[in-house]
N, C-alpha and C positions, 0 to 999 in steps of 0.2 A: 945897676945890674949886679954888683957884688954885695955880699951880705955885710951888714953893719955889726961890729962887735961891741958889746957892752960889758963893763965890769959889774959883777953881781956878787957882793960880799966876798971878794977875793977870787971869784970864779969868772971866767970869761964865757959869755954865751953869744951865740950867733942869732941875730934877729934879721929876718928878711923884711925889706921895706914895705911890702904889701900885706904883712901878716895881720889877719883879722878882717881884711877887706873882703866883702862879698860882692861878686860881679855876676850878673845874669846876662846871658847872650840870647837874644831872640832871633831865630833864623828867618830869612825870607822863604818863600815857597820852594826854593831849590833844595832845601834841607841840607844835611851834612854830606850827602853823597854827590853833590854837584861838581866835585873835582875842581872847584874854583872859589867863587865868592864866599859862600857859607863855610865851606871846608877850610879855607884860609883863615877866616875869622875864628873858627873853632881852634885851629892850630895856634893862633895868637893867644887865645884864652888858656890853652893847655901850657904854653910857654910861660905865661904870667903865673899860673899855678906853680909850676916847677921852679921858676927863677925868682919870683917875687913873693911866693907864699900866699897868694890870694886864694879864696875859696870861690870856685866858679861853678856855674850850672848853665846848661843849654836848654832853652825852651824851643821846641820844634814847631814850626808853623806849616801845617799841611795845605792851608789856603789863606787868602787874605783875611778871611773872617776870624782867623786865629790871632791876628796881631794884637788887638785890644785885650783879649783874655790873657795872652801870654805876657804882654807888658804889665798888665795889672797884677798877674800872679807874681812877677818879679818884684814889683813894688810892695805888695802885701807880704811877700816872703822875707822882707827885711834886707833886701839887697841894697848895698850902698850905691851901686851904679848898675843901671840896666841899659844895655846897648841893643839898639835895633839895627839889624844888618840890612840896609837897603833903602834907597830913595822911596820906594813904593809904600813904605811904612810911615811916611812923614805925618800924615793926618792923624793916624792912630797914636803915634808917639806924642804929638802935640796935645791931644786930648787927654791921654793918661798922665803925662807930666803935669798938666794943670791940676789934675785931681790929687796928685801925690807930691806936694811941694817939698817934702822932706827927703825925697829920693832924687838922686842925680840921674839924668838920662843923657844918652848920646846916640846919634844916628849916623850911619855910614852913608856917604855920598849925597848929603843934603846939608847946605849951609843953614845955620841957625836962623838967619834972616828970612829963609823960605818957609819956616814953620809957621803955620797959621796963627797960633796963639802966642808965639814968641815967648814960651815959658822961660823964666829966669833960671830954672834948674835943668835946662837942656843945652847941649852943645852939638854942633854939626862937625862931623869928621870928613873933611873933603881933601881931595888929592889932585895932583896935576895929571889927570887922565890923558890929556893931549900929549904930554911928554912921553908916557909909556906907549901911546899909540904911534907917536913919531918913530920911536925905536923899532916897533914892530913893522911899520911901513918901510923903513930902511932895510930891515932884514928880509921882508917879502920881496922888495925890488931887487935886492942883491941875489937872493936865491933864485928868483925867476929869470934874471938876466935879460929882461926885455919882454915885450908883448903886453900881457894883461895880468893884473892881480885883483883879488877881491877880498872883501871883508863883510861879515854879516853880524849886525848887532841884534840884541834881543828886542828892545823897544827904544823908541826915540826919547829917552829921558836924558837930562843934561849931561850926566857922566858918560853915557854911551855916545852921545852926539860929539862931545869933546874928544873922546878916544878916537872916533872915526875921522874927525877933522885932523887930528895929529897924524893918523895913519896916512891919510891922503897927502899931507904935507911931506911926510917922510919919504913916500914913494916918489913924489914929484921932485923933491930935492936930490934924490938919488939918480933918477932917470926921468927927465921931463917928457920923454917920448912915450912912456908907458901909460896904458889905459887903466884907470882905477874904477872898479865896479863896487858899489856899496848898496846894502839893503838891510832890512830888518825882518826877523822871523816872527815878531810879535809875541815871542815866548822866551823866557829866561831858562826854562827847564828842559824842554824837549830838544835834545841834541840832534835828532834826525832832521828837524826843520832847518 
């Protein structure tokens, strides 16, 4: 995270560790104004630009049909790493990564082993969603002080299922008499649902 200093003919220059690296970020359908998943991925890209000196670009997906074109545009644009933000992009990323073996790919919330073609140039970026869910469950049970609490996930994809399982465990460990209601809106974008 700190800059490296190099001596250059008697002068010291500061070189950032990611200087010259090009990273493309392909959003899921929630776009950058989702106040969550995509927005946080973009914030990470911006921090990498500022702190590491990478060159970043965001490719916005308005719908699932934009995944393949956006991932392809990143690969054809000479990006060293193209990141797909979200589990739902798995098939598209697997297909495009296979077509562009000289580009590195990564996908959020999907393990490499779950990619259909298991391309050697792709990596899965997975997290302990159940751990974050557990903490939210503890907070919800503590704030409610008894009775019932609820949580609504977007879709029953593995990351969301794990989060909700952690949520339930956090509530139950905090107050086993509480009722936990859970469901899915079947939509990651429409907050009203």
